[in-house]
C-alpha positions as CSV (number, residue, x, y, z in Angstrom):
1,M,0.0,0.0,0.0
2,Y,1.3,3.4,-0.9
3,Q,2.4,5.5,2.1
4,P,3.3,9.1,1.4
5,T,6.8,10.1,2.5
6,L,7.5,13.5,4.2
7,I,8.8,14.7,0.8
8,D,5.6,13.6,-0.8
9,L,3.5,15.5,1.8
10,V,5.5,18.7,1.2
11,S,6.3,18.7,-2.5
12,G,3.6,16.3,-3.8
13,S,3.8,13.1,-5.7
14,A,2.2,11.5,-8.7
15,A,0.2,9.2,-6.4
16,L,-1.1,12.0,-4.3
17,R,-2.0,14.1,-7.3
18,R,-4.0,11.2,-8.7
19,R,-5.9,10.9,-5.4
20,Q,-6.6,14.6,-5.4
21,A,-7.8,14.5,-9.0
22,L,-10.1,11.6,-8.2
23,A,-11.4,13.4,-5.1
24,R,-12.3,16.4,-7.2
25,V,-14.2,14.3,-9.7
26,L,-16.2,12.7,-6.8
27,A,-16.8,16.0,-5.2
28,R,-18.2,17.5,-8.4
29,G,-20.4,14.5,-8.8
30,L,-21.8,14.8,-5.3
31,A,-22.3,18.6,-5.3
32,R,-22.3,21.8,-7.3
33,M,-19.0,23.0,-6.0
34,T,-17.8,26.6,-5.7
35,V,-14.2,27.2,-4.5
36,E,-13.0,30.8,-4.0
37,G,-9.6,32.1,-2.9
38,L,-7.3,29.2,-3.8
39,E,-4.7,31.9,-4.6
40,N,-4.6,32.8,-0.9
41,V,-2.9,29.5,0.0
42,P,0.8,30.3,-0.1
43,A,2.6,28.3,-2.8
44,S,5.4,27.3,-0.4
45,G,6.4,27.3,3.2
46,P,4.6,26.0,6.3
47,V,0.8,26.6,6.2
48,V,-2.0,25.7,8.6
49,L,-5.5,25.6,7.1
50,A,-7.9,26.6,9.8
51,V,-11.3,25.2,8.7
52,N,-14.8,25.6,10.3
53,H,-16.3,22.2,10.8
54,R,-19.8,21.3,9.5
55,D,-19.3,17.8,8.2
56,F,-16.8,14.9,7.9
57,L,-16.4,15.8,4.2
58,D,-14.8,19.2,5.0
59,G,-11.3,17.7,5.2
60,P,-11.6,15.6,2.0
61,L,-12.9,18.5,0.0
62,L,-9.9,20.7,1.0
63,F,-7.6,17.8,0.2
64,A,-9.2,17.6,-3.3
65,F,-9.2,21.3,-4.2
66,V,-6.1,22.9,-2.6
67,R,-3.2,22.6,-5.0
68,R,-0.7,21.6,-2.4
69,P,-0.9,18.3,-0.4
70,V,-2.9,18.8,2.8
71,A,-2.5,16.5,5.9
72,F,-5.5,17.0,8.2
73,L,-5.5,16.1,11.9
74,T,-8.3,13.5,11.7
75,K,-10.0,12.0,14.7
76,S,-8.9,8.5,15.4
77,E,-12.5,7.2,15.4
78,A,-12.6,7.9,11.7
79,Y,-10.0,5.2,11.1
80,T,-12.5,2.4,10.5
81,P,-11.4,-0.7,8.6
82,R,-13.0,0.7,5.5
83,S,-11.6,4.3,5.7
84,A,-8.2,3.7,7.3
85,P,-6.4,2.7,4.1
86,L,-7.7,5.8,2.3
87,L,-6.7,8.1,5.1
88,A,-3.3,6.6,5.3
89,T,-2.6,6.7,1.6
90,T,-3.5,10.4,1.5
91,G,-1.2,11.3,4.4
92,Q,-3.8,12.2,7.0
93,I,-2.8,12.3,10.7
94,P,-4.8,10.3,13.2
95,L,-5.6,12.3,16.3
96,V,-6.7,10.9,19.7
97,R,-9.1,13.6,21.1
98,T,-9.6,12.2,24.6
99,R,-6.1,13.2,25.7
100,P,-3.1,15.4,24.6
101,D,-1.9,13.4,21.6
102,V,1.9,14.0,21.5
103,V,2.4,11.7,18.5
104,A,-0.1,13.6,16.3
105,V,1.3,17.0,17.3
106,R,4.9,15.8,16.5
107,A,3.7,14.4,13.1
108,A,2.0,17.7,12.3
109,L,5.1,19.8,13.3
110,R,7.3,17.5,11.2
111,I,5.3,18.4,8.1
112,L,5.1,22.1,8.9
113,R,8.8,22.4,9.7
114,A,9.6,20.7,6.4
115,G,7.4,23.4,4.6
116,G,4.2,21.5,4.2
117,V,0.5,22.1,4.8
118,V,-1.5,20.8,7.8
119,G,-5.3,21.2,8.2
120,V,-7.0,21.7,11.5
121,F,-10.5,22.2,12.7
122,P,-10.1,24.8,15.5
123,E,-13.6,24.1,16.9
124,G,-12.4,20.6,17.7
125,A,-15.7,18.8,16.6
126,R,-18.5,19.2,14.1
127,G,-21.2,21.7,14.9
128,D,-22.8,24.8,13.5
129,G,-19.5,25.9,12.0
130,L,-19.7,29.4,13.4
131,V,-16.4,29.1,15.3
132,Q,-17.6,30.5,18.6
133,T,-14.8,28.7,20.3
134,A,-11.4,27.4,19.3
135,K,-8.9,24.9,20.6
136,P,-5.4,26.2,21.3
137,G,-3.7,23.8,18.8
138,V,-4.0,26.1,15.9
139,G,-2.2,28.9,17.8
140,Y,0.5,26.5,19.0
141,F,1.3,25.3,15.5
142,A,1.4,28.8,14.2
143,L,4.0,29.9,16.8
144,R,6.0,26.7,17.1
145,A,6.4,26.3,13.3
146,G,6.1,30.0,12.2
147,A,3.3,28.9,9.9
148,Q,1.0,31.1,8.1
149,V,-2.6,30.4,9.0
150,V,-5.2,30.4,6.2
151,P,-8.8,30.6,7.4
152,V,-11.3,28.5,5.3
153,A,-15.1,28.6,5.5
154,C,-17.1,25.7,4.3
155,H,-20.8,26.1,3.6
156,G,-23.3,23.4,2.6
157,T,-21.2,20.3,3.3
158,D,-23.7,19.1,5.9
159,S,-26.3,19.0,3.2
160,L,-24.4,16.3,1.4
161,K,-26.0,13.7,3.8
162,D,-29.5,14.7,2.7
163,R,-30.4,12.1,0.1
164,R,-33.4,14.3,-1.0
165,L,-31.1,16.9,-2.4
166,P,-29.5,16.0,-5.7
167,R,-26.1,17.6,-6.0
168,P,-26.6,20.3,-3.3
169,E,-24.6,23.6,-3.5
170,V,-21.4,23.5,-1.5
171,A,-19.1,26.5,-1.2
172,I,-15.6,26.8,0.1
173,S,-14.1,30.3,0.7
174,I,-10.4,30.7,1.5
175,G,-9.3,33.8,3.2
176,R,-6.1,35.7,3.3
177,P,-3.2,34.2,5.3
178,L,-2.3,35.4,8.8
179,A,1.4,35.7,9.6
180,F,2.9,34.6,12.9
181,E,6.4,34.9,14.1
182,R,8.1,31.6,14.9
183,V,9.1,30.9,18.5
184,P,12.8,29.8,18.3
185,E,13.7,26.2,19.0
186,G,14.6,25.7,22.6
187,R,12.4,28.5,23.8
188,R,9.1,27.6,25.5
189,V,5.9,28.7,23.8
190,R,4.0,30.7,26.4
191,R,0.4,29.8,26.9
192,S,-0.7,33.4,26.9
193,D,0.8,33.8,23.4
194,V,-0.8,30.6,22.2
195,L,-4.2,31.7,23.4
196,A,-3.8,35.2,21.8
197,A,-2.8,33.6,18.5
198,T,-5.7,31.2,18.7
199,E,-8.2,34.0,19.3
200,R,-6.8,35.9,16.4
201,V,-7.4,33.0,14.1
202,R,-10.8,32.3,15.6
203,V,-12.0,35.9,15.1
204,E,-10.8,36.0,11.5
205,L,-12.3,32.6,10.7
206,A,-15.6,33.4,12.3
207,A,-15.8,36.7,10.3
208,L,-15.0,34.8,7.1
209,V,-17.8,32.3,7.8
210,V,-20.3,35.1,8.4
211,A,-19.2,37.1,5.4
212,T,-19.4,34.2,3.0
213,T,-22.6,32.6,4.2
214,P,-25.0,32.2,1.3
215,A,-27.9,34.7,1.4
216,E,-30.5,31.9,1.5
217,S,-28.8,30.4,4.5
218,Q,-28.8,33.7,6.3
219,S,-32.6,34.1,5.7
220,V,-33.3,30.6,7.1
221,A,-31.2,31.3,10.1
222,A,-33.0,34.6,10.7
């Protein structure tokens, strides 16, 4: 079974590109896709995609459409016998959510320090996707790796489960990157700095979600 190397996850490979292309075909078959702001993802260097979380397909859709390889921190419960091979061959990172997962954090930092892209869901779990709270991991990765953080708003992904809707509309909006100064190796990352960085990301991501919410969704919510 193909297992992406660190170089593959940073620079890409023919095998990963084939998987991304297949994922795009499947996505367009399932939904009427709109993806805006792909140019906002830096072409090189460490990047954290901070994505609001509405559905389990949020990560696969970003893997499909972002031009660079993306390794998402993916809850360990998702690694079922059926899905585990697919997640492994696309370079996703299993994350145990019931305790601090040092192995997952180290794997993500290894990719970032090599100049790759890691995807996180700051909310920590699926919900309304409005990003009212955020876990500190996104701030820690930004400071520890000096990564640019790119906010990403997903809309309509939760409708993909509704069998009554043939090819529902799904929109992905990618915001401008946020720059953070890397904390030098050997120096402790202060919790106050992590929380401040996390809140900065949360505010920007929440604003992007609101700004890009389709008009019809806003009227329903009202």
